[in-house]
The first five atom37 places (N, CA, C, CB, O) and aatype in JSON, in Angstrom:
{
  "aatype": [12, 3, 18, 11, 16, 9, 15, 16, 11, 19, 15, 9, 3, 6, 10, 3, 11, 9, 1, 10, 18, 4, 11, 16, 11, 7, 19, 15, 14, 15, 0, 10, 9, 1, 6, 0, 19, 10, 7, 6, 9, 7, 19, 15, 19, 14, 5, 2, 19, 0, 7, 11, 2, 18, 13, 6, 18, 18, 11, 6, 11, 3, 16, 13, 15, 17, 17, 19, 8, 13, 3, 16, 7, 8, 11, 19, 1, 10, 9, 3, 3, 19, 15, 14, 6, 13, 19, 11, 3, 10, 6, 11, 19, 9, 0, 7, 0, 10, 2, 5, 1, 7, 2, 0, 9, 12, 6, 8, 11, 5, 3, 15, 19, 0, 9, 14, 7, 11, 13, 13, 11, 11, 11, 19, 11, 11],
  "atom_mask": [
    [1, 1, 1, 1, 1],
    [1, 1, 1, 1, 1],
    [1, 1, 1, 1, 1],
    [1, 1, 1, 1, 1],
    [1, 1, 1, 1, 1],
    [1, 1, 1, 1, 1],
    [1, 1, 1, 1, 1],
    [1, 1, 1, 1, 1],
    [1, 1, 1, 1, 1],
    [1, 1, 1, 1, 1],
    [1, 1, 1, 1, 1],
    [1, 1, 1, 1, 1],
    [1, 1, 1, 1, 1],
    [1, 1, 1, 1, 1],
    [1, 1, 1, 1, 1],
    [1, 1, 1, 1, 1],
    [1, 1, 1, 1, 1],
    [1, 1, 1, 1, 1],
    [1, 1, 1, 1, 1],
    [1, 1, 1, 1, 1],
    [1, 1, 1, 1, 1],
    [1, 1, 1, 1, 1],
    [1, 1, 1, 1, 1],
    [1, 1, 1, 1, 1],
    [1, 1, 1, 1, 1],
    [1, 1, 1, 0, 1],
    [1, 1, 1, 1, 1],
    [1, 1, 1, 1, 1],
    [1, 1, 1, 1, 1],
    [1, 1, 1, 1, 1],
    [1, 1, 1, 1, 1],
    [1, 1, 1, 1, 1],
    [1, 1, 1, 1, 1],
    [1, 1, 1, 1, 1],
    [1, 1, 1, 1, 1],
    [1, 1, 1, 1, 1],
    [1, 1, 1, 1, 1],
    [1, 1, 1, 1, 1],
    [1, 1, 1, 0, 1],
    [1, 1, 1, 1, 1],
    [1, 1, 1, 1, 1],
    [1, 1, 1, 0, 1],
    [1, 1, 1, 1, 1],
    [1, 1, 1, 1, 1],
    [1, 1, 1, 1, 1],
    [1, 1, 1, 1, 1],
    [1, 1, 1, 1, 1],
    [1, 1, 1, 1, 1],
    [1, 1, 1, 1, 1],
    [1, 1, 1, 1, 1],
    [1, 1, 1, 0, 1],
    [1, 1, 1, 1, 1],
    [1, 1, 1, 1, 1],
    [1, 1, 1, 1, 1],
    [1, 1, 1, 1, 1],
    [1, 1, 1, 1, 1],
    [1, 1, 1, 1, 1],
    [1, 1, 1, 1, 1],
    [1, 1, 1, 1, 1],
    [1, 1, 1, 1, 1],
    [1, 1, 1, 1, 1],
    [1, 1, 1, 1, 1],
    [1, 1, 1, 1, 1],
    [1, 1, 1, 1, 1],
    [1, 1, 1, 1, 1],
    [1, 1, 1, 1, 1],
    [1, 1, 1, 1, 1],
    [1, 1, 1, 1, 1],
    [1, 1, 1, 1, 1],
    [1, 1, 1, 1, 1],
    [1, 1, 1, 1, 1],
    [1, 1, 1, 1, 1],
    [1, 1, 1, 0, 1],
    [1, 1, 1, 1, 1],
    [1, 1, 1, 1, 1],
    [1, 1, 1, 1, 1],
    [1, 1, 1, 1, 1],
    [1, 1, 1, 1, 1],
    [1, 1, 1, 1, 1],
    [1, 1, 1, 1, 1],
    [1, 1, 1, 1, 1],
    [1, 1, 1, 1, 1],
    [1, 1, 1, 1, 1],
    [1, 1, 1, 1, 1],
    [1, 1, 1, 1, 1],
    [1, 1, 1, 1, 1],
    [1, 1, 1, 1, 1],
    [1, 1, 1, 1, 1],
    [1, 1, 1, 1, 1],
    [1, 1, 1, 1, 1],
    [1, 1, 1, 1, 1],
    [1, 1, 1, 1, 1],
    [1, 1, 1, 1, 1],
    [1, 1, 1, 1, 1],
    [1, 1, 1, 1, 1],
    [1, 1, 1, 0, 1],
    [1, 1, 1, 1, 1],
    [1, 1, 1, 1, 1],
    [1, 1, 1, 1, 1],
    [1, 1, 1, 1, 1],
    [1, 1, 1, 1, 1],
    [1, 1, 1, 0, 1],
    [1, 1, 1, 1, 1],
    [1, 1, 1, 1, 1],
    [1, 1, 1, 1, 1],
    [1, 1, 1, 1, 1],
    [1, 1, 1, 1, 1],
    [1, 1, 1, 1, 1],
    [1, 1, 1, 1, 1],
    [1, 1, 1, 1, 1],
    [1, 1, 1, 1, 1],
    [1, 1, 1, 1, 1],
    [1, 1, 1, 1, 1],
    [1, 1, 1, 1, 1],
    [1, 1, 1, 1, 1],
    [1, 1, 1, 1, 1],
    [1, 1, 1, 0, 1],
    [1, 1, 1, 1, 1],
    [1, 1, 1, 1, 1],
    [1, 1, 1, 1, 1],
    [1, 1, 1, 1, 1],
    [1, 1, 1, 1, 1],
    [1, 1, 1, 1, 1],
    [1, 1, 1, 1, 1],
    [1, 1, 1, 1, 1],
    [1, 1, 1, 1, 1]
  ],
  "atom_positions": [
    [[-148.16, -25.03, -55.37], [-147.08, -24.27, -55.97], [-145.99, -24.1, -54.93], [-147.58, -22.9, -56.49], [-146.26, -23.74, -53.78]],
    [[-144.76, -24.36, -55.33], [-143.62, -24.2, -54.43], [-143.05, -22.8, -54.57], [-142.54, -25.25, -54.73], [-143.09, -22.21, -55.65]],
    [[-142.52, -22.26, -53.5], [-141.9, -20.94, -53.51], [-140.46, -21.04, -53.04], [-142.7, -19.96, -52.63], [-140.13, -21.9, -52.22]],
    [[-139.63, -20.18, -53.55], [-138.24, -20.07, -53.15], [-137.94, -18.62, -52.82], [-137.29, -20.6, -54.26], [-138.61, -17.71, -53.32]],
    [[-136.94, -18.41, -51.98], [-136.55, -17.06, -51.59], [-135.35, -16.62, -52.42], [-136.21, -17.0, -50.08], [-134.43, -17.39, -52.67]],
    [[-135.38, -15.35, -52.85], [-134.22, -14.73, -53.47], [-133.84, -13.54, -52.59], [-134.5, -14.29, -54.96], [-134.69, -13.01, -51.87]],
    [[-132.59, -13.12, -52.65], [-132.17, -12.02, -51.79], [-131.13, -11.15, -52.49], [-131.62, -12.54, -50.46], [-130.59, -11.51, -53.53]],
    [[-130.87, -10.0, -51.88], [-129.85, -9.09, -52.37], [-129.29, -8.32, -51.18], [-130.43, -8.12, -53.45], [-129.93, -8.21, -50.14]],
    [[-128.1, -7.79, -51.36], [-127.49, -6.96, -50.32], [-127.67, -5.49, -50.69], [-125.99, -7.31, -50.13], [-127.51, -5.11, -51.85]],
    [[-127.99, -4.68, -49.69], [-128.09, -3.23, -49.86], [-127.37, -2.58, -48.7], [-129.57, -2.76, -49.94], [-127.16, -3.2, -47.65]],
    [[-126.98, -1.33, -48.87], [-126.32, -0.6, -47.78], [-127.35, -0.26, -46.7], [-125.64, 0.7, -48.32], [-128.55, -0.34, -46.93]],
    [[-126.87, 0.11, -45.54], [-127.75, 0.5, -44.43], [-128.61, 1.69, -44.84], [-126.92, 0.84, -43.17], [-129.8, 1.73, -44.53]],
    [[-128.01, 2.67, -45.55], [-128.77, 3.84, -46.01], [-129.87, 3.43, -46.97], [-127.84, 4.86, -46.68], [-131.0, 3.92, -46.88]],
    [[-129.54, 2.51, -47.9], [-130.55, 2.04, -48.85], [-131.66, 1.28, -48.13], [-129.91, 1.14, -49.92], [-132.84, 1.43, -48.47]],
    [[-131.3, 0.48, -47.15], [-132.3, -0.27, -46.38], [-133.23, 0.69, -45.63], [-131.61, -1.22, -45.38], [-134.44, 0.47, -45.58]],
    [[-132.67, 1.74, -45.05], [-133.49, 2.73, -44.36], [-134.48, 3.39, -45.32], [-132.61, 3.79, -43.7], [-135.64, 3.61, -44.97]],
    [[-134.02, 3.71, -46.52], [-134.9, 4.32, -47.53], [-136.0, 3.35, -47.95], [-134.09, 4.75, -48.76], [-137.16, 3.74, -48.11]],
    [[-135.63, 2.08, -48.13], [-136.62, 1.06, -48.51], [-137.66, 0.92, -47.41], [-135.93, -0.3, -48.78], [-138.86, 0.87, -47.7]],
    [[-137.23, 0.85, -46.17], [-138.18, 0.71, -45.05], [-139.12, 1.91, -44.95], [-137.42, 0.53, -43.73], [-140.32, 1.74, -44.74]],
    [[-138.57, 3.12, -45.09], [-139.4, 4.32, -45.04], [-140.4, 4.34, -46.19], [-138.52, 5.59, -45.09], [-141.58, 4.66, -45.99]],
    [[-139.94, 4.0, -47.38], [-140.83, 3.95, -48.54], [-141.94, 2.93, -48.31], [-140.04, 3.62, -49.82], [-143.1, 3.21, -48.59]],
    [[-141.58, 1.75, -47.82], [-142.57, 0.7, -47.58], [-143.59, 1.13, -46.52], [-141.88, -0.6, -47.14], [-144.78, 0.86, -46.65]],
    [[-143.11, 1.8, -45.49], [-144.02, 2.27, -44.44], [-145.0, 3.28, -45.03], [-143.24, 2.9, -43.27], [-146.2, 3.24, -44.73]],
    [[-144.49, 4.19, -45.86], [-145.34, 5.21, -46.48], [-146.35, 4.57, -47.43], [-144.48, 6.22, -47.24], [-147.51, 4.97, -47.47]],
    [[-145.9, 3.57, -48.19], [-146.77, 2.92, -49.16], [-147.71, 1.9, -48.51], [-145.92, 2.23, -50.22], [-148.72, 1.53, -49.1]],
    [[-147.37, 1.45, -47.31], [-148.21, 0.47, -46.62], [-148.0, -0.95, -47.07], [0.0, 0.0, 0.0], [-148.93, -1.76, -47.07]],
    [[-146.76, -1.27, -47.47], [-146.43, -2.63, -47.9], [-145.18, -3.1, -47.17], [-146.24, -2.69, -49.43], [-144.44, -2.3, -46.61]],
    [[-144.95, -4.39, -47.19], [-143.73, -4.94, -46.6], [-142.6, -4.84, -47.63], [-143.93, -6.42, -46.15], [-142.86, -4.76, -48.83]],
    [[-141.34, -4.83, -47.17], [-140.23, -4.84, -48.12], [-140.3, -6.04, -49.07], [-138.91, -4.86, -47.38], [-139.98, -5.91, -50.25]],
    [[-140.72, -7.19, -48.57], [-140.84, -8.38, -49.44], [-141.84, -8.14, -50.56], [-141.26, -9.6, -48.61], [-141.57, -8.48, -51.71]],
    [[-143.0, -7.56, -50.22], [-144.02, -7.3, -51.24], [-143.51, -6.29, -52.26], [-145.31, -6.79, -50.59], [-143.76, -6.44, -53.46]],
    [[-142.81, -5.26, -51.8], [-142.26, -4.25, -52.7], [-141.26, -4.87, -53.66], [-141.6, -3.12, -51.9], [-141.31, -4.63, -54.86]],
    [[-140.34, -5.67, -53.12], [-139.31, -6.29, -53.95], [-139.94, -7.27, -54.93], [-138.26, -7.01, -53.07], [-139.56, -7.32, -56.1]],
    [[-140.89, -8.06, -54.46], [-141.57, -9.03, -55.33], [-142.27, -8.32, -56.49], [-142.6, -9.86, -54.53], [-142.15, -8.73, -57.64]],
    [[-142.99, -7.24, -56.17], [-143.68, -6.47, -57.21], [-142.7, -5.89, -58.21], [-144.52, -5.35, -56.57], [-142.94, -5.92, -59.41]],
    [[-141.58, -5.36, -57.71], [-140.58, -4.75, -58.6], [-139.96, -5.79, -59.52], [-139.49, -4.05, -57.78], [-139.82, -5.55, -60.72]],
    [[-139.59, -6.94, -58.98], [-138.95, -7.99, -59.78], [-139.93, -8.55, -60.8], [-138.42, -9.11, -58.88], [-139.59, -8.66, -61.98]],
    [[-141.13, -8.91, -60.37], [-142.1, -9.47, -61.3], [-142.52, -8.46, -62.35], [-143.32, -9.98, -60.54], [-142.74, -8.82, -63.51]],
    [[-142.64, -7.2, -61.97], [-142.97, -6.16, -62.94], [-141.87, -6.0, -63.98], [0.0, 0.0, 0.0], [-142.14, -5.76, -65.15]],
    [[-140.63, -6.14, -63.54], [-139.48, -6.0, -64.44], [-139.45, -7.11, -65.49], [-138.17, -6.01, -63.64], [-139.03, -6.87, -66.63]],
    [[-139.88, -8.31, -65.11], [-139.86, -9.42, -66.08], [-141.19, -9.62, -66.77], [-139.45, -10.7, -65.38], [-141.37, -10.58, -67.53]],
    [[-142.14, -8.72, -66.52], [-143.4, -8.73, -67.25], [-144.48, -9.63, -66.69], [0.0, 0.0, 0.0], [-145.39, -10.02, -67.42]],
    [[-144.4, -9.97, -65.42], [-145.45, -10.76, -64.79], [-146.33, -9.81, -64.0], [-144.85, -11.89, -63.87], [-145.84, -9.09, -63.12]],
    [[-147.63, -9.8, -64.3], [-148.5, -8.87, -63.59], [-148.71, -9.34, -62.16], [-149.86, -8.73, -64.31], [-148.86, -10.54, -61.89]],
    [[-148.7, -8.39, -61.25], [-148.87, -8.68, -59.83], [-150.2, -8.1, -59.38], [-147.68, -8.09, -58.99], [-150.4, -6.89, -59.46]],
    [[-151.12, -8.94, -58.91], [-152.4, -8.39, -58.46], [-152.2, -7.5, -57.23], [-153.4, -9.53, -58.13], [-151.43, -7.83, -56.33]],
    [[-152.9, -6.4, -57.22], [-152.84, -5.48, -56.09], [-154.02, -5.77, -55.17], [-152.85, -4.0, -56.55], [-155.17, -5.58, -55.56]],
    [[-153.74, -6.22, -53.99], [-154.8, -6.56, -53.05], [-154.84, -5.55, -51.91], [-154.59, -7.98, -52.49], [-154.67, -5.9, -50.74]],
    [[-155.07, -4.32, -52.28], [-155.18, -3.27, -51.27], [-156.46, -2.49, -51.52], [-153.94, -2.33, -51.29], [-156.98, -2.45, -52.64]],
    [[-156.96, -1.87, -50.48], [-158.18, -1.07, -50.61], [-157.94, 0.29, -49.98], [-159.4, -1.79, -49.93], [-157.12, 0.44, -49.07]],
    [[-158.66, 1.27, -50.47], [-158.54, 2.61, -49.92], [-159.38, 3.58, -50.73], [0.0, 0.0, 0.0], [-160.22, 3.17, -51.53]],
    [[-159.14, 4.87, -50.5], [-159.92, 5.9, -51.18], [-159.0, 7.03, -51.64], [-161.02, 6.44, -50.26], [-157.99, 7.33, -51.01]],
    [[-159.39, 7.65, -52.75], [-158.71, 8.85, -53.22], [-159.14, 10.03, -52.37], [-159.01, 9.12, -54.72], [-160.26, 10.07, -51.86]],
    [[-158.23, 10.97, -52.22], [-158.53, 12.16, -51.43], [-157.77, 13.34, -52.04], [-158.14, 11.96, -49.92], [-156.57, 13.25, -52.27]],
    [[-158.47, 14.42, -52.3], [-157.84, 15.64, -52.8], [-157.87, 16.68, -51.69], [-158.56, 16.16, -54.08], [-158.9, 16.87, -51.04]],
    [[-156.74, 17.33, -51.48], [-156.65, 18.39, -50.48], [-156.36, 19.71, -51.2], [-155.54, 18.08, -49.42], [-155.45, 19.79, -52.03]],
    [[-157.15, 20.74, -50.89], [-157.0, 22.04, -51.55], [-156.18, 22.98, -50.67], [-158.39, 22.66, -51.85], [-156.4, 23.07, -49.46]],
    [[-155.23, 23.67, -51.29], [-154.4, 24.65, -50.6], [-154.74, 26.04, -51.14], [-152.87, 24.34, -50.78], [-154.31, 26.42, -52.22]],
    [[-155.53, 26.78, -50.36], [-156.04, 28.08, -50.78], [-154.91, 29.06, -51.11], [-156.92, 28.67, -49.7], [-154.99, 29.78, -52.1]],
    [[-153.85, 29.08, -50.27], [-152.78, 30.05, -50.46], [-152.03, 29.87, -51.78], [-151.8, 29.94, -49.31], [-151.51, 30.83, -52.34]],
    [[-151.97, 28.61, -52.29], [-151.28, 28.36, -53.57], [-152.26, 28.08, -54.71], [-150.33, 27.18, -53.42], [-151.86, 27.99, -55.86]],
    [[-153.55, 27.95, -54.38], [-154.58, 27.6, -55.36], [-154.21, 26.32, -56.1], [-154.79, 28.75, -56.35], [-154.3, 26.24, -57.33]],
    [[-153.78, 25.3, -55.32], [-153.41, 24.01, -55.89], [-154.0, 22.9, -55.03], [-151.87, 23.87, -55.99], [-154.54, 23.14, -53.95]],
    [[-153.89, 21.69, -55.54], [-154.38, 20.5, -54.84], [-153.24, 19.52, -54.64], [-155.54, 19.83, -55.61], [-152.24, 19.55, -55.36]],
    [[-153.4, 18.64, -53.66], [-152.57, 17.45, -53.52], [-153.51, 16.26, -53.65], [-151.78, 17.42, -52.15], [-154.64, 16.29, -53.17]],
    [[-153.02, 15.21, -54.31], [-153.81, 14.0, -54.52], [-153.22, 12.91, -53.65], [-153.84, 13.58, -56.03], [-152.05, 12.55, -53.8]],
    [[-154.02, 12.37, -52.75], [-153.61, 11.35, -51.8], [-154.41, 10.08, -52.0], [-153.77, 11.85, -50.36], [-155.51, 10.1, -52.56]],
    [[-153.86, 8.97, -51.55], [-154.62, 7.73, -51.4], [-154.55, 7.37, -49.92], [-154.05, 6.57, -52.32], [-153.46, 7.26, -49.35]],
    [[-155.72, 7.19, -49.32], [-155.8, 6.75, -47.92], [-156.18, 5.28, -47.94], [-156.85, 7.61, -47.1], [-157.31, 4.93, -48.27]],
    [[-155.23, 4.43, -47.57], [-155.47, 3.0, -47.56], [-156.28, 2.6, -46.34], [-154.15, 2.23, -47.59], [-156.2, 3.25, -45.29]],
    [[-157.06, 1.54, -46.47], [-157.86, 1.04, -45.35], [-156.97, 0.59, -44.19], [-158.75, -0.11, -45.8], [-157.45, 0.47, -43.06]],
    [[-155.71, 0.34, -44.45], [-154.76, -0.06, -43.41], [-154.37, 1.11, -42.51], [-153.51, -0.67, -44.04], [-153.73, 0.93, -41.48]],
    [[-154.78, 2.32, -42.92], [-154.43, 3.51, -42.15], [-153.29, 4.3, -42.76], [0.0, 0.0, 0.0], [-153.06, 5.45, -42.38]],
    [[-152.57, 3.72, -43.7], [-151.47, 4.42, -44.35], [-152.01, 5.42, -45.37], [-150.51, 3.43, -45.04], [-153.07, 5.22, -45.96]],
    [[-151.26, 6.5, -45.55], [-151.61, 7.52, -46.53], [-150.41, 7.74, -47.44], [-152.04, 8.86, -45.84], [-149.27, 7.81, -46.98]],
    [[-150.68, 7.85, -48.74], [-149.63, 8.1, -49.71], [-150.02, 9.29, -50.57], [-149.36, 6.84, -50.59], [-151.11, 9.34, -51.14]],
    [[-149.12, 10.26, -50.64], [-149.37, 11.42, -51.49], [-148.91, 11.06, -52.9], [-148.62, 12.71, -50.96], [-147.74, 10.75, -53.11]],
    [[-149.83, 11.09, -53.87], [-149.5, 10.75, -55.24], [-148.81, 11.89, -55.96], [-150.74, 10.34, -55.99], [-147.84, 11.69, -56.69]],
    [[-149.34, 13.12, -55.75], [-148.78, 14.27, -56.45], [-149.17, 15.56, -55.72], [-149.26, 14.31, -57.93], [-150.26, 15.66, -55.16]],
    [[-148.27, 16.53, -55.74], [-148.5, 17.85, -55.14], [-148.64, 18.9, -56.23], [-147.34, 18.22, -54.18], [-148.32, 18.67, -57.39]],
    [[-149.13, 20.07, -55.82], [-149.21, 21.25, -56.7], [-149.96, 20.97, -58.01], [-147.82, 21.75, -57.01], [-149.5, 21.34, -59.09]],
    [[-151.1, 20.32, -57.88], [-151.94, 20.04, -59.04], [-152.84, 21.26, -59.27], [-152.8, 18.72, -58.83], [-153.49, 21.74, -58.34]],
    [[-152.86, 21.74, -60.49], [-153.64, 22.94, -60.8], [-155.13, 22.64, -60.83], [-153.2, 23.53, -62.15], [-155.52, 21.5, -61.1]],
    [[-155.97, 23.64, -60.54], [-157.42, 23.45, -60.64], [-157.85, 23.02, -62.04], [-158.14, 24.74, -60.25], [-158.8, 22.25, -62.19]],
    [[-157.16, 23.51, -63.06], [-157.49, 23.14, -64.44], [-157.27, 21.64, -64.67], [-156.64, 23.95, -65.43], [-158.06, 20.99, -65.35]],
    [[-156.19, 21.11, -64.1], [-155.92, 19.68, -64.22], [-157.02, 18.87, -63.55], [-154.55, 19.33, -63.61], [-157.5, 17.88, -64.1]],
    [[-157.42, 19.29, -62.35], [-158.46, 18.57, -61.61], [-159.78, 18.6, -62.37], [-158.64, 19.16, -60.2], [-160.49, 17.6, -62.44]],
    [[-160.13, 19.77, -62.94], [-161.36, 19.88, -63.73], [-161.31, 18.97, -64.96], [-161.6, 21.34, -64.16], [-162.29, 18.31, -65.29]],
    [[-160.17, 18.95, -65.63], [-160.01, 18.08, -66.8], [-160.1, 16.61, -66.4], [-158.67, 18.37, -67.51], [-160.73, 15.82, -67.1]],
    [[-159.47, 16.25, -65.3], [-159.52, 14.88, -64.8], [-160.96, 14.48, -64.47], [-158.63, 14.73, -63.55], [-161.39, 13.37, -64.78]],
    [[-161.7, 15.39, -63.85], [-163.1, 15.14, -63.53], [-163.9, 14.85, -64.81], [-163.71, 16.35, -62.78], [-164.71, 13.93, -64.85]],
    [[-163.66, 15.66, -65.85], [-164.37, 15.5, -67.12], [-164.02, 14.16, -67.78], [-164.04, 16.67, -68.07], [-164.9, 13.47, -68.28]],
    [[-162.74, 13.81, -67.77], [-162.29, 12.56, -68.39], [-162.85, 11.36, -67.64], [-160.76, 12.49, -68.42], [-163.29, 10.39, -68.27]],
    [[-162.84, 11.4, -66.31], [-163.37, 10.3, -65.52], [-164.87, 10.16, -65.75], [-163.08, 10.52, -64.02], [-165.37, 9.05, -65.91]],
    [[-165.59, 11.28, -65.76], [-167.04, 11.23, -66.01], [-167.33, 10.62, -67.38], [-167.65, 12.65, -65.92], [-168.27, 9.84, -67.53]],
    [[-166.52, 10.97, -68.38], [-166.7, 10.41, -69.71], [-166.47, 8.9, -69.74], [0.0, 0.0, 0.0], [-167.23, 8.16, -70.36]],
    [[-165.42, 8.46, -69.06], [-165.12, 7.02, -69.01], [-166.21, 6.27, -68.27], [-163.76, 6.78, -68.34], [-166.59, 5.17, -68.68]],
    [[-166.71, 6.83, -67.17], [-167.8, 6.18, -66.42], [-169.08, 6.14, -67.24], [-168.05, 6.91, -65.09], [-169.86, 5.19, -67.15]],
    [[-169.3, 7.18, -68.05], [-170.46, 7.19, -68.94], [-170.34, 6.09, -69.99], [-170.6, 8.57, -69.62], [-171.32, 5.41, -70.28]],
    [[-169.15, 5.91, -70.55], [-168.92, 4.84, -71.52], [-169.2, 3.48, -70.88], [-167.48, 4.89, -72.07], [-169.84, 2.62, -71.49]],
    [[-168.72, 3.3, -69.67], [-168.95, 2.05, -68.95], [-170.44, 1.85, -68.71], [-168.19, 2.04, -67.61], [-170.96, 0.75, -68.91]],
    [[-171.13, 2.9, -68.3], [-172.57, 2.81, -68.07], [-173.32, 2.4, -69.32], [0.0, 0.0, 0.0], [-174.25, 1.59, -69.26]],
    [[-172.93, 2.97, -70.45], [-173.55, 2.59, -71.72], [-173.27, 1.12, -72.05], [-173.05, 3.49, -72.86], [-174.14, 0.41, -72.55]],
    [[-172.03, 0.68, -71.78], [-171.66, -0.7, -72.1], [-172.44, -1.71, -71.27], [-170.16, -0.9, -71.87], [-172.77, -2.79, -71.77]],
    [[-172.75, -1.37, -70.03], [-173.51, -2.31, -69.19], [-174.99, -1.98, -69.16], [-172.96, -2.31, -67.76], [-175.75, -2.51, -68.36]],
    [[-175.39, -1.09, -70.07], [-176.8, -0.69, -70.21], [-177.36, -0.1, -68.92], [-177.64, -1.88, -70.65], [-178.49, -0.41, -68.53]],
    [[-176.58, 0.72, -68.27], [-176.99, 1.4, -67.05], [-177.84, 2.61, -67.45], [-175.76, 1.84, -66.18], [-177.39, 3.46, -68.22]],
    [[-179.07, 2.68, -66.92], [-179.96, 3.79, -67.28], [-180.26, 4.71, -66.1], [-181.25, 3.24, -67.83], [-180.73, 5.84, -66.3]],
    [[-180.0, 4.25, -64.89], [-180.25, 5.07, -63.71], [-178.93, 5.33, -63.0], [-181.26, 4.38, -62.76], [-178.07, 4.45, -62.94]],
    [[-178.78, 6.53, -62.47], [-177.52, 6.96, -61.88], [-177.1, 6.09, -60.69], [-177.62, 8.4, -61.45], [-175.9, 5.91, -60.45]],
    [[-178.05, 5.57, -59.94], [-177.7, 4.79, -58.75], [-177.67, 3.28, -59.02], [-178.69, 5.08, -57.65], [-177.6, 2.5, -58.08]],
    [[-177.71, 2.87, -60.3], [-177.64, 1.46, -60.65], [-176.22, 0.92, -60.46], [-178.09, 1.24, -62.1], [-175.25, 1.68, -60.49]],
    [[-176.12, -0.39, -60.25], [-174.82, -1.05, -60.13], [-174.79, -2.23, -61.1], [-174.57, -1.53, -58.66], [-175.83, -2.72, -61.53]],
    [[-173.59, -2.67, -61.44], [-173.45, -3.82, -62.35], [-173.94, -5.09, -61.65], [-171.97, -3.98, -62.81], [-173.66, -5.32, -60.48]],
    [[-174.67, -5.9, -62.41], [-175.18, -7.17, -61.9], [-174.62, -8.28, -62.78], [-176.76, -7.2, -61.88], [-174.72, -8.19, -64.01]],
    [[-174.02, -9.33, -62.18], [-173.44, -10.4, -63.0], [-174.46, -11.0, -63.96], [-172.87, -11.49, -62.1], [-175.59, -11.29, -63.58]],
    [[-174.05, -11.17, -65.21], [-174.92, -11.7, -66.25], [-175.43, -13.1, -65.96], [0.0, 0.0, 0.0], [-176.49, -13.49, -66.44]],
    [[-174.68, -13.88, -65.16], [-175.1, -15.25, -64.88], [-176.42, -15.31, -64.12], [-174.03, -15.98, -64.1], [-177.08, -16.35, -64.1]],
    [[-176.83, -14.2, -63.5], [-178.12, -14.17, -62.81], [-179.28, -14.26, -63.81], [-178.25, -12.88, -61.97], [-180.4, -14.61, -63.44]],
    [[-179.01, -13.93, -65.08], [-180.07, -13.87, -66.07], [-180.12, -15.08, -67.0], [-179.92, -12.64, -66.88], [-181.0, -15.16, -67.86]],
    [[-179.19, -16.01, -66.84], [-179.21, -17.2, -67.69], [-180.45, -18.02, -67.38], [-177.93, -18.04, -67.5], [-180.68, -18.42, -66.23]],
    [[-181.23, -18.26, -68.39], [-182.46, -19.02, -68.2], [-182.21, -20.49, -68.47], [-183.58, -18.49, -69.11], [-181.5, -20.85, -69.41]],
    [[-182.79, -21.31, -67.65], [-182.66, -22.74, -67.85], [-183.62, -23.16, -68.95], [-182.95, -23.52, -66.53], [-184.77, -22.73, -69.0]],
    [[-183.12, -24.01, -69.83], [-183.92, -24.49, -70.95], [-184.71, -25.7, -70.48], [-183.02, -24.85, -72.18], [-184.15, -26.66, -69.94]],
    [[-186.03, -25.64, -70.69], [-186.9, -26.77, -70.3], [-186.81, -27.85, -71.36], [-188.38, -26.31, -70.1], [-186.85, -27.56, -72.56]],
    [[-186.69, -29.08, -70.91], [-186.63, -30.21, -71.85], [-187.89, -30.99, -71.84], [-185.49, -31.12, -71.55], [-188.01, -31.98, -72.57]]
  ]
}
């Protein structure tokens, strides 16, 4: 597959904002622009990043912040001032969705993991 470069001009202030955003998100400006352009024209862009969700509780405000800590070391705050009720509801919804998935893959034990079906294909003897 051949690739070509496209470009655009932005002001120095806009470039500084783009660089700061990219640093916070843990991506290069090229990756950010590529994702934005392809998303705009309806081409899905695979996300090849890894990390973990993290919730931080603020006792004085009785709220949470939701972060993603990428394996690259970057951290991105997804949302601030999340109410305990929202977090409890999110927990319930996620548990329900995981339960549906477990039923779909016939998971019967809590510590089970999905196993590719091709491991169970039996060879037909001739």
